C-alpha positions as CSV (number, residue, x, y, z in Angstrom):
1,X,-3.0,5.6,12.0
2,X,-0.5,4.8,14.6
3,X,1.8,7.6,15.3
4,X,5.6,7.7,15.9
5,X,5.6,7.9,19.2
6,X,3.5,5.0,20.1
7,X,6.8,2.9,18.3
8,X,8.3,1.6,21.6
9,X,4.6,-0.1,22.4
10,X,4.2,-1.2,19.2
11,X,7.6,-2.9,19.2
12,X,6.7,-4.6,22.5
13,X,3.1,-6.1,20.9
14,X,5.1,-7.2,18.1
15,X,7.7,-9.1,20.4
16,X,5.4,-10.5,22.3
17,X,3.0,-12.2,19.0
18,X,6.7,-13.2,18.1
19,X,7.6,-15.0,21.3
20,X,4.5,-16.9,20.8
21,X,5.4,-18.3,17.5
22,X,2.4,-16.6,15.7
23,X,2.6,-15.0,12.3
24,X,2.3,-11.4,13.8
25,X,1.4,-9.7,10.1
26,X,-1.1,-6.9,12.1
27,X,1.2,-6.4,14.5
28,X,3.6,-5.7,12.1
29,X,1.7,-3.7,9.8
30,X,0.6,-1.5,12.4
31,X,4.6,-0.8,13.5
32,X,5.3,0.0,10.3
33,X,2.6,2.3,9.4
34,X,3.9,4.0,12.5
35,X,7.6,4.2,11.5
36,X,6.4,5.2,7.7
37,X,5.3,8.3,9.4
38,X,8.9,9.3,10.5
39,X,11.9,10.5,8.0
40,X,14.4,8.9,10.5
41,X,12.4,5.2,10.4
42,X,11.1,5.0,7.2
43,X,13.5,2.6,5.8
44,X,12.7,0.1,8.9
45,X,9.1,0.8,8.0
46,X,9.0,-0.3,4.4
47,X,11.4,-3.7,5.5
48,X,8.4,-4.5,7.9
49,X,5.7,-4.2,5.2
50,X,8.3,-6.1,3.0
51,X,8.3,-9.0,5.7
52,X,4.7,-10.0,4.4
53,X,4.4,-8.7,0.9
54,X,4.1,-12.1,-0.3
55,X,1.2,-13.2,2.0
56,X,-0.8,-10.0,2.6
57,X,-2.7,-7.5,-0.1
58,X,-2.5,-4.8,2.8
59,X,1.3,-4.9,3.3
60,X,2.2,-5.6,-0.4
61,X,0.2,-2.3,-1.2
62,X,1.8,-0.2,1.3
63,X,5.4,-1.6,0.5
64,X,4.2,-0.7,-3.1
65,X,3.1,2.9,-2.3
66,X,6.6,3.2,-0.6
67,X,8.1,2.1,-3.9
68,X,5.9,4.5,-5.5
69,X,7.2,7.7,-3.7
70,X,10.6,6.4,-2.9
71,X,9.5,6.3,1.1
72,X,11.7,4.7,2.9
73,X,13.0,2.7,-0.3
74,X,14.4,3.7,-3.3
75,X,12.0,5.2,-6.2
76,X,11.1,2.0,-7.8
77,X,7.6,2.5,-10.2
78,X,8.1,-0.7,-11.8
79,X,8.1,-2.6,-8.3
80,X,5.3,-0.6,-6.7
81,X,3.3,-1.8,-9.9
82,X,4.3,-5.5,-9.5
83,X,3.1,-5.0,-5.9
84,X,-0.5,-3.3,-6.6
85,X,-1.2,-6.0,-9.2
86,X,0.1,-8.6,-6.8
87,X,-2.5,-7.7,-4.1
88,X,-5.0,-7.3,-7.1
89,X,-4.8,-10.8,-8.2
90,X,-4.6,-12.2,-4.6
91,X,-7.5,-9.9,-2.9
92,X,-9.3,-7.8,-5.4
93,X,-7.6,-5.2,-3.2
94,X,-9.3,-1.7,-3.5
95,X,-6.4,0.4,-2.3
96,X,-4.3,-1.3,-4.5
97,X,-7.0,-0.8,-7.6
98,X,-6.9,3.0,-6.6
99,X,-3.0,3.3,-7.0
100,X,-3.1,1.2,-10.3
101,X,-5.8,3.7,-11.6
102,X,-3.9,6.7,-10.3
103,X,-0.7,5.5,-12.0
104,X,-2.5,4.3,-15.4
105,X,-4.5,7.9,-15.3
106,X,-1.0,10.1,-14.9
107,X,1.5,7.3,-16.8
108,X,3.6,6.7,-14.0
109,X,5.5,3.5,-14.4
110,X,3.6,2.8,-17.9
111,X,1.4,4.7,-20.5
112,X,-0.8,6.5,-19.7
113,X,-4.3,5.0,-20.0
114,X,-7.7,6.5,-18.9
115,X,-9.4,3.8,-19.6
116,X,-7.4,1.4,-17.6
117,X,-7.5,4.1,-14.8
118,X,-11.4,3.9,-14.6
119,X,-11.5,0.4,-15.0
120,X,-9.5,0.2,-11.7
121,X,-11.1,3.0,-10.1
122,X,-14.5,1.5,-11.3
123,X,-13.2,-1.8,-9.0
124,X,-12.2,-0.1,-6.1
125,X,-15.2,2.0,-5.8
126,X,-17.7,-1.4,-5.9
127,X,-15.6,-2.2,-2.5
128,X,-16.6,1.1,-1.2
129,X,-13.4,3.3,-1.6
130,X,-14.3,7.0,-1.6
131,X,-11.3,8.6,-3.5
132,X,-11.9,6.1,-6.5
133,X,-15.5,7.0,-6.7
134,X,-14.6,10.7,-6.4
135,X,-12.1,10.1,-9.4
136,X,-14.8,8.7,-11.3
137,X,-17.1,11.2,-11.0
138,X,-14.4,14.2,-11.0
139,X,-12.2,13.0,-14.0
140,X,-14.3,10.6,-16.0
141,X,-15.7,12.9,-19.3
142,X,-18.9,11.0,-19.6
């Protein structure tokens, strides 16, 4: 994970990419991730994730996590759910499955639903997501 100290160099990489007329979603994502780690720069980080959230499942998930916790944006569990669901629909995104499972398990933004939580965690675990596999083994009563 990039550190905030790397932000100036990451900004320069993004500028160079944009100057070539490329989409630069990977460069924007890395810069956003560095900025999210700094309290003073979280809003800018969330805004950078938002640029690509409609086209990139990683960006949609990262922005969903921002809305889920109110990091750089106002807390909005409904928007977080929308973003996670979009990433799952677009790319069967493992981290988004994990996040949806966690939200369903505790009833964050929706009614508690253990069966839905386990279904999402199983889909994430099938893709090699270790935390989802842990949750299946740790909280599954069977």
